[in-house]
DOLUM-6098 format. One line per field, with one value per residue (C-alpha): residue number from 1; residue in one letter; x, y, z. Coordinates in Angstrom, 3 decimals. Layout:
BEGIN
resi: (NUM:...)
resn: (A:...)
px: (X:...)
py: (Y:...)
pz: (Z:...)
END
This chain:
BEGIN
resi: (1:2:3:4:5:6:7:8:9:10:11:12:13:14:15:16:17:18:19:20:21:22:23:24:25:26:27:28:29:30:31:32:33:34:35:36:37:38:39:40:41:42:43:44:45:46:47:48:49:50:51:52:53:54:55:56:57:58:59:60:61:62:63:64:65:66:67:68:69:70:71:72:73:74:75:76:77:78:79:80:81:82:83:84:85:86:87:88:89:90:91:92:93:94:95:96:97:98:99:100:101:102:103:104:105:106:107:108:109:110:111:112:113:114:115:116:117:118:119:120:121:122:123:124:125:126:127:128:129:130:131:132:133:134:135:136:137:138:139:140:141:142:143:144:145:146:147:148:149:150:151:152:153:154:155:156:157:158:159:160:161:162:163:164:165:166:167:168:169:170:171:172:173:174:175:176:177:178:179:180:181:182:183:184:185:186:187:188:189:190:191:192:193:194:195:196:197:198:199:200:201:202:203:204:205:206:207:208:209:210:211:212:213:214:215:216:217:218:219:220:221:222:223:224:225:226:227:228:229:230:231:232:233:234:235:236:237:238:239:240:241:242:243:244:245:246:247:248:249:250:251:252:253:254:255:256:257:258:259:260:261:262:263:264:265:266:267:268:269:270:271:272:273:274:275:276:277:278:279:280:281:282:283:284:285:286:287:288:289:290:291:292:293:294:295:296:297:298:299:300:301:302:303:304:305:306:307:308:309:310:311:312:313:314:315:316:317:318:319)
resn: (M:A:P:L:R:Q:A:A:R:V:H:D:L:D:L:L:L:P:R:G:V:L:G:R:T:D:L:A:E:L:T:S:E:R:S:V:R:R:W:L:G:A:G:D:L:V:E:V:H:P:G:V:V:V:R:P:Q:R:A:P:E:W:D:V:R:A:H:A:A:L:T:W:T:G:G:A:L:S:H:G:S:A:L:I:A:H:G:L:L:S:R:D:T:A:P:L:H:V:L:V:N:I:E:Q:T:P:R:G:A:S:R:V:V:V:H:R:T:S:G:R:L:R:L:A:A:A:H:G:L:L:V:T:A:V:A:T:S:L:V:D:A:W:A:W:A:H:A:P:G:W:N:P:R:A:V:R:D:V:A:A:V:R:Q:A:V:I:A:A:V:R:E:R:R:V:T:T:D:E:V:R:T:A:S:A:V:H:G:R:H:P:G:V:R:A:L:E:A:L:L:D:L:V:E:R:G:C:Q:S:E:L:E:V:F:G:L:L:H:V:L:Q:L:P:G:L:P:G:C:V:H:Q:H:R:V:R:L:P:D:G:R:R:V:F:L:D:A:A:W:P:A:A:R:V:V:V:E:M:D:G:H:R:F:H:S:S:R:Q:D:R:E:R:D:M:R:R:D:A:G:L:S:V:L:G:W:V:V:L:R:Y:S:Y:E:R:M:T:Q:D:P:G:G:C:R:R:E:I:A:A:V:V:A:R:R:L:H:E:R:G:V:A:G)
px: (-235.661:-233.589:-232.008:-228.434:-228.950:-230.534:-227.659:-225.186:-226.754:-226.479:-223.280:-224.574:-221.791:-223.708:-226.443:-223.958:-222.162:-224.985:-222.657:-219.834:-217.851:-217.942:-215.693:-213.965:-215.011:-218.636:-218.632:-217.029:-219.773:-222.411:-220.640:-217.326:-213.688:-212.981:-215.463:-213.898:-210.420:-211.750:-213.381:-210.198:-208.121:-210.469:-210.487:-214.182:-213.170:-210.178:-208.944:-208.486:-207.640:-206.732:-209.923:-212.031:-213.116:-214.839:-216.152:-213.272:-215.473:-216.774:-213.472:-212.888:-216.312:-216.015:-218.821:-217.256:-213.846:-215.457:-217.360:-214.222:-212.138:-214.729:-215.080:-211.317:-210.704:-213.926:-213.724:-215.531:-214.828:-213.160:-211.549:-212.340:-213.778:-216.450:-217.184:-217.737:-220.222:-221.912:-222.233:-219.938:-217.107:-217.105:-216.101:-212.532:-209.890:-207.766:-206.879:-209.701:-209.402:-210.639:-210.682:-210.317:-209.866:-206.261:-206.455:-207.188:-204.153:-205.226:-202.190:-201.346:-203.718:-202.877:-204.853:-206.342:-205.021:-205.785:-206.006:-206.180:-207.775:-208.074:-211.087:-214.754:-215.820:-218.769:-220.198:-223.086:-224.501:-224.421:-225.644:-225.198:-221.669:-220.401:-218.753:-217.504:-219.897:-219.919:-218.102:-215.406:-214.993:-214.541:-211.858:-210.007:-210.077:-208.977:-206.000:-205.000:-205.249:-202.871:-200.246:-198.213:-195.539:-198.052:-200.488:-199.130:-202.537:-202.542:-202.532:-205.588:-207.329:-207.295:-209.695:-212.060:-212.257:-212.768:-215.782:-217.018:-216.889:-218.800:-221.381:-221.925:-222.756:-224.814:-226.881:-227.284:-225.586:-223.452:-222.951:-219.759:-219.833:-219.941:-216.932:-215.063:-215.856:-214.619:-211.464:-210.861:-211.393:-208.910:-206.303:-203.676:-203.853:-202.398:-204.321:-206.183:-205.763:-206.884:-209.956:-210.814:-210.451:-212.737:-215.371:-215.265:-215.962:-218.792:-220.331:-220.169:-222.425:-220.123:-221.890:-219.460:-215.759:-216.247:-217.922:-214.970:-212.594:-214.746:-214.781:-211.036:-209.917:-212.710:-215.460:-213.450:-213.698:-211.401:-213.248:-216.698:-219.154:-218.776:-221.136:-223.816:-223.671:-226.871:-228.983:-232.658:-234.953:-238.604:-239.195:-242.333:-243.767:-243.521:-240.453:-237.793:-234.244:-230.827:-228.212:-224.589:-223.157:-225.217:-224.775:-228.364:-227.836:-226.558:-229.012:-226.105:-225.794:-222.955:-223.948:-221.177:-221.781:-219.683:-218.604:-221.415:-224.293:-225.966:-224.803:-227.982:-230.684:-233.061:-230.472:-229.937:-233.687:-234.062:-231.210:-232.728:-236.107:-234.410:-232.338:-235.428:-237.269:-234.367:-234.253:-237.942:-236.995:-234.207:-231.254:-228.242:-227.127:-223.474:-223.002:-219.529:-218.477:-215.976:-213.442:-213.750:-213.610:-210.665:-208.656:-209.193:-210.063:-208.584:-210.660:-213.831:-213.081:-212.580:-215.852:-217.811:-216.271:-217.116:-220.752:-221.214:-219.641:-221.796:-224.990:-224.263:-223.708:-226.908:-228.910:-227.368:-225.773:-222.369:-219.768)
py: (-101.761:-99.081:-96.621:-97.423:-101.179:-100.746:-98.503:-101.081:-103.746:-101.641:-99.942:-96.388:-94.400:-91.127:-92.758:-94.569:-91.279:-88.691:-86.177:-87.133:-88.698:-91.855:-93.904:-96.629:-99.310:-98.181:-98.323:-101.779:-103.020:-101.786:-103.311:-105.116:-104.248:-105.628:-103.150:-100.277:-101.207:-101.421:-97.968:-96.491:-98.090:-96.802:-93.279:-93.406:-92.742:-91.059:-91.587:-88.024:-89.043:-92.425:-94.471:-91.727:-91.870:-89.219:-88.797:-87.068:-84.530:-83.345:-83.379:-79.585:-78.709:-77.095:-79.191:-82.402:-81.421:-80.598:-83.892:-85.773:-84.075:-84.870:-88.472:-88.903:-87.186:-87.859:-84.263:-80.990:-78.083:-75.244:-71.840:-70.211:-73.443:-73.434:-69.775:-70.703:-73.379:-70.853:-68.474:-65.824:-66.210:-66.886:-70.309:-70.541:-73.039:-72.669:-75.707:-76.883:-76.648:-79.508:-79.809:-83.254:-84.626:-84.878:-88.687:-88.701:-88.708:-88.509:-88.421:-88.340:-85.838:-82.693:-79.457:-80.234:-78.513:-80.647:-78.948:-80.955:-80.071:-81.713:-79.581:-80.311:-79.519:-77.142:-78.256:-77.315:-78.370:-76.090:-77.170:-80.832:-80.381:-80.787:-77.502:-75.634:-73.076:-69.571:-67.850:-70.536:-70.456:-66.673:-66.770:-69.691:-67.989:-64.699:-66.305:-68.126:-64.892:-63.227:-65.990:-65.223:-67.696:-70.525:-69.025:-67.812:-66.208:-64.210:-60.742:-61.382:-63.414:-60.595:-58.355:-61.235:-62.427:-58.864:-58.601:-61.991:-60.850:-57.662:-59.503:-62.238:-59.680:-57.499:-60.499:-61.606:-64.898:-64.275:-61.625:-59.781:-61.415:-64.865:-63.999:-62.703:-65.902:-68.026:-65.910:-66.469:-70.223:-70.242:-68.666:-66.119:-66.262:-64.199:-60.976:-61.043:-57.300:-56.448:-58.642:-56.866:-53.501:-54.588:-55.897:-52.564:-50.749:-53.125:-52.520:-48.788:-49.353:-50.068:-52.447:-52.547:-52.384:-48.883:-47.726:-49.075:-47.164:-44.066:-44.127:-44.627:-42.189:-39.753:-39.223:-38.075:-34.283:-32.364:-29.740:-30.996:-33.457:-37.119:-38.779:-41.320:-44.552:-46.202:-43.283:-44.119:-41.605:-41.863:-40.484:-38.522:-41.626:-43.567:-45.626:-45.975:-45.791:-46.063:-43.473:-44.536:-41.589:-38.689:-35.479:-35.074:-31.633:-30.347:-32.418:-33.697:-37.271:-39.010:-42.006:-44.334:-46.272:-49.426:-51.532:-54.055:-51.729:-48.680:-49.666:-50.722:-48.461:-49.694:-48.945:-45.410:-44.794:-46.014:-43.767:-40.735:-41.328:-41.724:-38.546:-36.592:-37.738:-36.675:-33.273:-32.745:-33.254:-30.698:-33.037:-32.315:-35.560:-36.024:-39.196:-40.619:-43.476:-46.136:-44.715:-41.125:-41.945:-44.348:-42.311:-38.881:-39.350:-35.986:-34.120:-35.908:-35.130:-31.420:-31.228:-32.964:-30.802:-27.611:-28.634:-29.808:-26.624:-24.384:-26.243:-26.121:-22.358:-21.873:-23.861:-22.045:-25.165:-25.022:-27.239)
pz: (-123.343:-121.574:-124.053:-122.965:-123.229:-126.641:-127.703:-126.430:-128.607:-131.740:-130.589:-131.083:-129.430:-129.451:-127.370:-125.162:-124.462:-124.370:-122.718:-125.035:-122.180:-120.068:-117.838:-119.814:-117.308:-117.443:-121.233:-121.194:-118.852:-121.304:-124.305:-123.911:-123.349:-126.818:-128.352:-126.426:-127.685:-131.236:-131.035:-129.596:-132.337:-135.045:-133.633:-132.745:-129.131:-127.503:-123.953:-122.675:-119.101:-117.639:-117.780:-119.402:-123.052:-125.162:-128.676:-130.521:-132.296:-128.925:-127.039:-127.364:-125.884:-122.459:-120.936:-122.236:-120.872:-117.518:-117.268:-118.303:-115.611:-112.933:-114.107:-113.891:-110.552:-108.670:-107.445:-108.090:-110.401:-108.514:-108.991:-112.343:-113.751:-111.044:-111.793:-115.450:-114.398:-112.088:-115.062:-113.565:-116.094:-119.825:-121.112:-122.325:-123.377:-120.244:-118.117:-115.860:-112.077:-109.913:-106.121:-104.516:-101.008:-99.952:-99.961:-103.688:-105.954:-109.609:-111.869:-115.534:-117.197:-119.103:-119.006:-115.595:-112.473:-109.420:-106.017:-102.799:-99.489:-96.089:-95.198:-95.694:-99.240:-99.622:-102.938:-105.183:-108.543:-111.572:-115.011:-114.159:-112.824:-109.265:-108.265:-105.226:-103.717:-105.201:-102.320:-102.192:-105.973:-105.946:-103.255:-104.853:-108.266:-106.709:-104.989:-108.193:-110.197:-107.726:-107.907:-111.062:-110.009:-110.435:-112.912:-116.279:-116.989:-113.752:-115.317:-117.502:-114.797:-112.231:-114.177:-114.969:-111.370:-110.111:-112.403:-111.179:-107.540:-108.343:-110.464:-107.872:-105.183:-107.545:-108.646:-105.010:-105.693:-102.629:-99.941:-99.095:-95.647:-97.257:-99.418:-96.362:-94.476:-97.381:-97.508:-93.789:-94.178:-97.059:-94.797:-95.732:-99.516:-102.384:-102.985:-99.655:-99.053:-102.574:-102.095:-98.831:-100.573:-103.417:-101.002:-99.159:-102.439:-103.318:-99.897:-100.599:-103.602:-106.560:-108.934:-111.850:-112.592:-113.984:-110.776:-108.796:-111.075:-110.784:-106.997:-106.783:-109.486:-110.378:-107.822:-104.822:-105.066:-102.684:-100.662:-101.691:-100.103:-100.926:-103.373:-102.530:-104.529:-105.764:-104.521:-105.012:-106.735:-107.731:-111.232:-112.201:-113.901:-110.644:-111.510:-108.847:-110.158:-108.575:-109.499:-109.958:-108.011:-106.689:-104.756:-103.475:-101.968:-105.316:-107.389:-109.512:-110.716:-112.548:-114.662:-115.841:-119.055:-119.124:-122.115:-121.846:-121.145:-122.681:-126.168:-127.950:-129.297:-126.581:-123.904:-125.187:-125.348:-121.778:-120.633:-122.349:-120.698:-117.351:-117.825:-118.874:-115.767:-113.571:-115.288:-114.467:-110.814:-111.091:-111.410:-113.627:-115.262:-116.248:-118.266:-118.946:-121.197:-120.188:-122.640:-121.447:-117.756:-117.964:-120.480:-118.900:-115.217:-114.273:-116.838:-115.732:-112.097:-112.804:-114.754:-112.026:-109.301:-111.199:-111.697:-108.099:-106.699:-108.915:-108.054:-104.333:-104.628:-106.650:-104.122:-101.175:-99.737:-98.066:-99.739)
END
């Protein structure tokens, strides 16, 4: 006997709703409308959207909320919700975003933001959920984060979506050209110039929010050569490493240690081995923490400029 039919006979709701959510009509077909009404009346089920029931103890779960929203709307997760499904943003309790065709008119649900489009939907699957493609999701989330009149979370969303754009390109989930194409398809949207500027920085080699900050506020040294981002060097042990920001002629490298990296004992040991290998090759390594670089960008810039200028002079290279 099929598991759902067997569950229907014994009325095991956890088996009937393995994801914690199901359309009310579908559940009634497996059991009966009378049973569904009884479970709702007893609190064994709750109707979170019109025609969508969930197990109450699982209602707060992000996956359950997402499946419920898709069951109700017949659409796909979009914006930041799609980025969560893609693994580019952390799960949260914010309202879910769903994209539907313009002909669809779902009404009457709280904590779901429904967007409509007349264009062809470019969809993908992520962790069992129907979602918009990565590039489209990034652009939609970016535009929403830059629309404070519509989005009360805009200020906090901007930083998160910036990190998602950088991570998506760094992890080769998407290319900058694909994001630009999605932006053009979207049309003139909020934050379009800021997105173009960020993509330019990513194309120049920035692979983290701290590297973006560094390039904009620290690493431009008046009167001295520009740095090379993600400069590749082969260490004495044969490993090939990429340097955050390097001045090859001066043999100076700046390494930027962000919040999420370089914090464990293993990370520090790896960094020390890397720095030692660079020293053997004649490189001077300047390592800056997130706190130091963001709280004292001017001081960091002066230190870097002094070291680069001295090294260029010592090596007989014109600045």
